C-alpha positions in Angstrom: 5.2 14.3 -21.9 4.8 16.0 -18.5 6.3 14.1 -15.6 7.8 14.7 -12.2 11.6 15.1 -12.4 14.2 15.5 -9.6 17.2 17.8 -9.5 18.9 15.2 -7.3 18.2 13.4 -4.1 17.0 15.2 -0.9 13.9 16.9 0.4 10.6 17.6 -1.4 12.1 20.7 -2.9 14.1 18.6 -5.4 10.8 17.6 -7.2 9.1 19.6 -10.0 7.2 18.9 -13.2 9.2 18.8 -16.4 9.3 17.0 -19.7 10.5 13.5 -20.4 10.3 11.1 -23.4 6.9 9.4 -24.0 7.0 5.6 -23.1 6.1 3.0 -25.7 4.4 -0.3 -24.9 6.3 -3.5 -25.7 4.9 -7.0 -26.1 2.6 -7.8 -23.2 2.3 -4.2 -22.0 -0.4 -1.6 -21.9 0.1 2.2 -22.3 -2.1 4.2 -19.9 -3.0 7.9 -20.1 -2.7 8.7 -16.4 -5.6 10.6 -14.8 -4.3 10.4 -11.2 -1.6 8.8 -9.1 -1.0 8.6 -5.3 1.8 9.3 -2.9 3.3 6.3 -1.0 5.9 6.2 1.7 8.2 4.4 -0.8 8.0 7.4 -3.1 9.6 9.6 -0.4 12.4 7.0 0.1 13.1 7.0 -3.6 13.3 10.8 -3.7 15.8 10.7 -0.9 17.9 8.1 -2.8 17.1 5.1 -0.6 14.8 3.1 -2.8 15.8 3.0 -6.5 13.5 1.3 -9.0 14.2 -2.2 -10.1 16.5 -2.6 -13.0 14.9 -1.7 -16.3 11.9 0.1 -14.8 11.0 3.8 -15.1 13.1 6.3 -13.0 10.0 8.4 -12.6 8.5 8.1 -9.1 5.0 6.5 -8.7 3.8 3.0 -7.7 0.2 3.2 -8.8 -2.2 5.1 -11.1 -5.6 5.3 -12.6 -6.4 6.4 -16.2 -7.5 5.2 -19.6 -6.0 2.6 -21.9 -4.1 4.5 -24.7 -2.4 1.7 -26.6 -2.0 -2.1 -26.4 1.3 -3.8 -26.9 1.7 -6.9 -29.1 -0.2 -9.9 -27.8 -2.3 -8.0 -25.3 -6.0 -9.0 -25.2 -8.9 -8.3 -22.8 -8.6 -4.5 -22.9 -9.6 -1.9 -25.4 -8.4 1.6 -26.0 -10.4 4.0 -23.8 -11.1 1.5 -21.0 -10.9 3.0 -17.6 -8.3 1.1 -15.5 -6.1 1.3 -12.4 -2.7 -0.3 -12.2 0.1 -1.5 -9.9 3.5 0.0 -11.0 7.2 -0.6 -10.4 7.6 3.1 -11.2 6.5 5.9 -13.6 3.2 6.9 -12.0 4.0 10.6 -11.6 3.6 11.2 -15.3 1.1 11.8 -18.1 1.6 8.3 -19.5 3.0 5.0 -18.2 3.7 1.6 -19.6 2.4 -1.3 -17.4 2.6 -5.2 -17.8 -0.8 -6.3 -18.7 -1.1 -8.5 -15.6 -0.8 -5.5 -13.4 -3.7 -3.6 -15.1 -7.0 -3.9 -13.2 -10.5 -2.6 -13.8 -11.7 0.3 -11.7 -14.1 -1.1 -9.0 -17.7 -0.4 -9.7 -18.9 2.9 -8.1 -15.4 4.3 -7.5 -14.6 7.6 -9.2 -11.6 7.3 -11.6 -9.5 9.8 -9.6 -10.0 8.0 -6.3 -9.2 4.6 -7.9 -5.6 5.9 -8.2 -5.0 5.3 -4.5 -6.2 1.6 -4.4 -3.7 -0.6 -6.3 -0.7 -0.3 -4.0 -2.5 -0.6 -0.7 -4.9 -3.3 -1.9 -2.0 -5.4 -3.4 0.1 -4.9 -0.3 -2.7 -6.0 2.1 -4.0 -8.9 0.0 -0.5 -10.3 -0.7 0.8 -10.0 2.9 -2.2 -10.5 5.2 -4.0 -13.2 3.1 -1.6 -14.8 0.6 1.4 -14.8 3.0 -0.1 -14.8 6.5 -3.3 -16.6 5.6 -5.5 -14.6 8.0 -8.7 -16.5 8.6 -12.2 -15.7 9.8 -12.4 -15.3 13.6 -8.6 -14.7 14.0 -7.2 -11.7 15.8 -5.4 -9.3 13.5 -3.2 -6.3 14.5 -2.1 -3.6 12.0 0.1 -0.7 13.1 -0.6 2.8 11.8 -4.3 2.1 11.2 -5.1 5.6 9.9 -2.6 5.5 7.1 -3.1 4.2 3.6 -2.2 0.6 4.2 -3.8 0.6 7.6 -7.2 1.9 6.5 -7.3 -0.7 3.7 -6.1 -3.5 6.1 -8.7 -2.7 8.7 -11.5 -2.7 6.2 -10.6 -5.9 4.3 -9.8 -7.9 7.5 -13.0 -6.8 9.2 -15.1 -7.6 6.1 -13.6 -11.1 5.9 -14.5 -11.8 9.5 -11.3 -11.1 11.5 -11.2 -9.4 14.9 -9.2 -6.2 14.1 -6.8 -4.4 16.5 -4.9 -1.4 15.4 -2.7 1.4 16.7 -3.0 5.1 16.1 -1.8 8.3 17.8 -4.8 10.7 18.1 -8.5 10.6 19.1 -9.5 11.5 15.5 -7.4 8.7 14.0 -8.7 6.2 16.6 -12.2 7.1 15.8 -11.5 6.7 12.0 -10.1 3.3 12.7 -13.2 2.3 14.7 -15.5 3.6 11.9 -13.7 1.4 9.4 -14.2 -1.8 11.4 -11.5 -2.0 14.1 -12.9 -3.6 17.2 -9.9 -2.3 19.3 -8.3 1.0 18.5 -5.2 1.4 20.7 -3.7 4.8 21.4 0.0 3.9 21.3 0.9 7.1 23.2 -1.2 6.0 26.2 -1.6 2.2 26.0 0.7 -0.8 25.5 -0.5 -2.8 22.5 1.4 -5.8 23.8 -0.7 -5.9 27.0 -3.9 -5.3 25.1 -3.2 -8.2 22.7 -2.0 -10.5 25.5 -5.3 -10.0 27.4 -7.2 -10.8 24.3 -5.2 -14.1 23.7 -2.5 -12.8 21.4 -2.5 -11.7 17.7 -2.8 -14.4 15.1 -1.4 -12.1 12.4 0.4 -8.8 12.8 1.1 -6.4 9.8 4.0 -4.1 10.8 5.6 -1.1 9.1 7.9 -0.1 11.9 10.6 -2.8 11.7 13.3 -2.9 14.3 11.6 -0.6 16.9 8.6 -2.9 17.3 10.2 -6.3 16.5 10.5 -7.7 20.1 7.2 -6.2 21.2 5.4 -7.7 18.1 6.8 -11.1 18.9 5.6 -10.8 22.5 2.1 -9.9 21.2 1.8 -13.0 19.0 -0.5 -15.9 19.8 0.5 -19.5 19.5 1.1 -20.1 15.7 1.1 -16.4 15.2 2.5 -14.8 12.0 4.3 -11.5 12.0 4.7 -9.8 8.5 7.1 -6.9 8.3 6.6 -4.6 5.4 8.5 -1.5 6.4 11.3 -0.1 8.6 10.2 3.3 9.8 11.5 2.4 13.2 14.9 1.1 11.9 16.4 -1.9 10.2 18.3 -3.7 12.8 16.7 -5.3 15.9 17.2 -8.2 18.3 15.0 -11.2 17.7 14.3 -13.6 20.6 14.3 -17.0 18.9 13.1 -18.7 22.1 10.0 -16.5 22.2 9.3 -17.6 18.6 9.8 -21.2 19.5 7.5 -21.1 22.5 4.8 -19.7 20.3 5.6 -21.8 17.2 5.4 -18.4 15.5 7.0 -17.0 12.3 8.4 -13.7 11.1 8.3 -12.8 7.4 9.7 -9.7 5.7 8.4 -8.9 2.3 8.4 -6.2 -0.4 6.1 -5.8 -3.4 7.9 -3.5 -5.9 10.8 -5.9 -6.9 8.7 -9.0 -7.2 8.7 -10.7 -10.7 5.9 -9.7 -13.0 4.3 -13.1 -12.7 4.0 -12.8 -9.0 2.5 -9.3 -9.3 0.0 -10.5 -11.8 -1.1 -13.3 -9.4 -1.5 -10.7 -6.6 -3.5 -8.4 -8.9 -5.8 -11.3 -9.9 -6.4 -12.0 -6.2 -7.2 -8.3 -5.6 -9.7 -8.2 -8.4 -11.3 -11.4 -7.3 -11.4 -10.8 -3.5 -11.0 -7.1 -2.7 -12.8 -5.4 -5.6 -16.2 -6.9 -4.8 -15.9 -5.6 -1.3 -15.1 -2.1 -2.7 -18.0 -2.3 -5.2 -20.4 -3.3 -2.3 -19.3 -0.3 -0.2 -17.8 -2.5 2.6 -14.4 -1.2 1.7 -13.7 2.3 0.4 -10.7 4.4 -0.6 -9.8 6.9 2.1 -8.5 10.1 0.6 -7.0 12.8 2.8 -6.2 15.3 0.0 -6.3 15.7 -3.7 -4.0 18.1 -5.5 -2.5 18.7 -8.9 0.7 17.1 -10.0 2.4 20.5 -10.0 2.0 20.4 -6.2 4.1 17.2 -5.9 6.6 18.8 -3.5 3.8 20.0 -1.2 2.3 16.5 -1.3 5.6 14.9 -0.3 6.0 17.4 2.6 2.5 16.5 3.8 3.4 12.8 3.7 6.6 13.4 5.8 4.9 15.8 8.2 2.6 13.0 9.4 -0.8 13.6 11.0 -2.5 12.3 7.8 -5.4 9.9 7.6 -5.7 8.0 4.3 -3.9 8.8 1.1 -2.8 11.8 -0.9 -3.8 11.8 -4.6 -2.1 13.8 -7.4 -4.2 14.6 -10.5 -3.0 15.3 -14.0 
């Protein structure tokens, strides 16, 4: 089958489309004919050799897809061949076919085109698992998400606002700030001109912060927390090693959690996907939450898609079609 292959690790130029063996579904698995996939920051890390797939998973890049059920493995019920689905993957999305544990296969939300559905599973699962299952963001609380115009940011703003939180976000251009406001952010902070710590302190502090910067923002995020605040770190674009002021945490009775999604056991991922279908998909079907797609391009343009991701300046997600 057609799939993205790499000549080694390095820049986007190592990626091209070639041929690999077709996957076969085992017990409890579903084979999907892929219609589209989406580019995630983790994909660029894997290409560079920094984020290998979990043991036993596909070496092909790609953490989400949309498509149609092609075959059911032994013991799989609830789906039929030809059903339109989207799925959360541990790998294998940049290919014509992918095998997925049945618990990570989800229906396409009503009203969403199949191609656009490819950019929903990873961000929806990340936001639901971290902001709500881990940090327990509640109605009326103050929520801060960094990088509000990115894939995770646009989803986090919409879901948090739809569930009644007061949403704060950071972004770096007038266009991105306006996008964040249009999605439900009450406070869009230009990180080039404003100090998000001071903005949050004046508001009473953040009850929950979702952070993809890591070390660079660690101390400032803690300073921006309210009493009983919860900081969830899901990335390290700003480095991996930072200094943590334990006294600042104690004074706020606050917590810091670091999580990842890809390496979680299948049972945990299935529980997350159930939560997404139950709680996020109705918001998507109603139009209160929508996928934000910056660009759609064919799989053969995968190197260009990765270059766009690394160049920055994007808003929303990049979708690759097969």
